[in-house]
C-alpha positions in Angstrom: -115.5 -45.0 4.1 -114.7 -46.2 7.6 -116.1 -44.3 10.6 -113.8 -42.5 13.0 -113.2 -44.6 16.1 -112.5 -41.5 18.2 -114.8 -41.1 21.1 -116.1 -37.6 22.0 -113.9 -37.6 25.0 -110.8 -38.3 22.8 -111.9 -35.5 20.5 -112.1 -33.1 23.4 -108.5 -34.1 24.4 -107.2 -33.5 20.9 -108.9 -30.1 20.7 -107.5 -29.0 24.1 -104.0 -30.1 23.2 -104.3 -28.2 19.9 -105.4 -25.1 21.7 -102.5 -25.3 24.1 -99.9 -25.7 21.3 -101.6 -22.9 19.3 -101.4 -20.5 22.3 -97.7 -21.3 22.8 -96.9 -21.0 19.1 -95.6 -24.5 18.8 -97.5 -25.7 15.8 -94.5 -27.2 14.1 -91.5 -29.0 15.5 -87.9 -28.6 14.4 -88.2 -31.9 12.4 -91.2 -30.6 10.5 -89.5 -27.5 9.2 -87.5 -27.8 6.0 -84.0 -26.3 5.8 -83.6 -22.8 4.4 -82.2 -24.2 1.2 -85.4 -26.1 0.5 -87.6 -23.1 1.3 -86.0 -20.9 -1.4 -88.0 -20.6 -4.6 -86.8 -22.8 -7.4 -86.7 -20.0 -9.9 -87.6 -16.4 -9.7 -89.7 -14.8 -12.4 -86.6 -13.1 -13.7 -84.9 -16.4 -14.3 -88.0 -18.0 -15.7 -88.3 -15.3 -18.3 -84.8 -15.9 -19.5 -85.3 -19.6 -20.1 -85.5 -20.5 -23.8 -88.2 -23.1 -23.7 -87.7 -23.9 -27.4 -84.4 -25.6 -26.5 -85.9 -28.0 -24.0 -86.3 -31.7 -24.7 -90.1 -31.1 -25.1 -89.9 -27.6 -26.6 -92.6 -25.0 -26.2 -93.6 -23.2 -29.4 -92.6 -19.6 -29.5 -95.4 -17.3 -30.4 -94.1 -14.0 -31.5 -96.3 -10.9 -31.3 -95.5 -7.8 -33.4 -98.2 -5.2 -34.1 -96.0 -3.4 -36.7 -95.7 -6.6 -38.7 -99.4 -7.1 -38.6 -99.9 -3.5 -39.9 -97.2 -4.2 -42.6 -99.1 -7.4 -43.7 -102.4 -5.5 -43.8 -100.9 -2.8 -46.0 -100.4 -5.4 -48.9 -103.1 -6.6 -51.3 -105.0 -9.8 -50.9 -103.0 -13.0 -51.9 -106.0 -14.4 -53.7 -107.6 -11.5 -55.6 -105.3 -8.5 -55.1 -107.9 -6.3 -53.5 -107.2 -3.8 -50.8 -107.6 -3.1 -47.9 -106.7 -6.4 -46.2 -106.8 -8.1 -42.9 -103.7 -10.1 -41.6 -104.7 -13.7 -41.5 -102.9 -16.1 -39.1 -102.2 -19.4 -40.7 -103.7 -21.8 -38.2 -101.9 -24.9 -39.5 -98.4 -23.3 -39.2 -97.9 -24.1 -35.5 -99.3 -26.6 -33.0 -102.5 -25.4 -31.3 -102.3 -23.7 -27.9 -105.3 -23.1 -25.6 -106.7 -19.7 -26.5 -103.5 -18.8 -28.5 -103.2 -17.7 -32.1 -100.1 -18.8 -34.0 -97.2 -16.5 -34.1 -97.5 -13.2 -36.0 -94.8 -14.4 -38.4 -97.3 -16.7 -40.0 -99.7 -14.0 -41.3 -100.7 -13.3 -44.9 -102.9 -10.5 -46.3 -106.5 -11.4 -47.2 -109.3 -9.1 -48.2 -112.3 -9.2 -45.9 -114.3 -11.4 -48.3 -111.6 -14.1 -48.6 -110.8 -13.8 -44.9 -114.4 -14.6 -44.0 -114.6 -17.4 -46.5 -111.5 -19.0 -45.1 -112.7 -18.8 -41.5 -116.0 -20.5 -42.7 -114.0 -23.3 -44.3 -113.6 -26.4 -42.1 -110.0 -27.2 -43.1 -107.7 -24.3 -43.8 -105.1 -26.4 -45.7 -107.8 -27.7 -48.1 -108.9 -24.1 -48.7 -105.4 -23.0 -49.7 -104.9 -26.2 -51.7 -108.1 -25.6 -53.7 -106.7 -22.2 -54.7 -103.3 -23.7 -55.4 -101.5 -21.2 -53.2 -98.8 -21.9 -50.7 -99.3 -19.2 -48.0 -96.2 -20.2 -46.0 -93.9 -18.8 -48.7 -95.7 -15.5 -48.7 -95.7 -15.4 -44.9 -92.0 -16.1 -44.8 -91.3 -13.4 -47.4 -93.4 -10.8 -45.5 -91.7 -11.7 -42.2 -88.2 -11.3 -43.8 -89.2 -8.0 -45.3 -90.4 -6.6 -42.0 -87.7 -8.3 -39.9 -84.3 -8.1 -41.7 -82.4 -10.9 -40.1 -79.8 -13.3 -41.1 -81.4 -15.2 -44.0 -79.3 -18.3 -43.3 -80.8 -18.6 -39.8 -84.3 -18.1 -41.1 -84.0 -20.4 -44.1 -82.7 -23.1 -41.8 -85.8 -22.7 -39.6 -88.2 -22.8 -42.5 -86.6 -25.9 -44.1 -87.1 -27.7 -40.8 -90.9 -27.2 -41.0 -93.1 -29.7 -42.9 -94.2 -28.4 -46.3 -97.9 -28.5 -47.2 -98.7 -31.6 -49.2 -100.7 -30.7 -52.3 -102.7 -33.3 -54.3 -101.0 -34.4 -57.5 -103.5 -32.8 -59.8 -103.0 -29.4 -58.1 -99.6 -27.9 -58.6 -98.7 -25.5 -55.8 -99.0 -22.1 -57.4 -96.9 -19.8 -55.3 -98.8 -16.6 -55.6 -96.5 -14.0 -57.1 -96.7 -11.7 -54.1 -97.2 -8.1 -55.0 -94.9 -7.1 -52.3 -91.8 -8.7 -53.7 -91.6 -5.9 -56.2 -90.8 -3.6 -53.2 -87.3 -5.2 -52.7 
């Protein structure tokens, strides 16, 4: 790093000129100030909240939060063993990871406490579900549609756009006959 070539006398002159300008309130010149148009905020928080980030070129994943849906999921028996009560489990592989964010509440399935702990101890969630031969995405979709009656065409179009879980050939994907489908 090069040393400053200002002498102490020059430094004193700069400080004195700065103090004079500061006292007069002339810290910026007309050329330094931007026009009023450039000083306006680009977007207010109200406008930002209305932007649908999922429609952008690089879309941001929507993470929906719904406490009633989580209670609805928890009111159903475990997908694996049928025990009650259950905890709503968020399927971690259903959406891209976000820093400190769970996946959307629409990707939750009921699991008893024992299976919920076992799943969280497993290193790879997809392998855990594969070993049981259960496709939890189908159950999660069914539960979401039951608690959020919405146009099925729109929802089915969204679900077909997602990648399905690839099960090994020796394991046929057993879609757990969800106990809650009898409620329809």
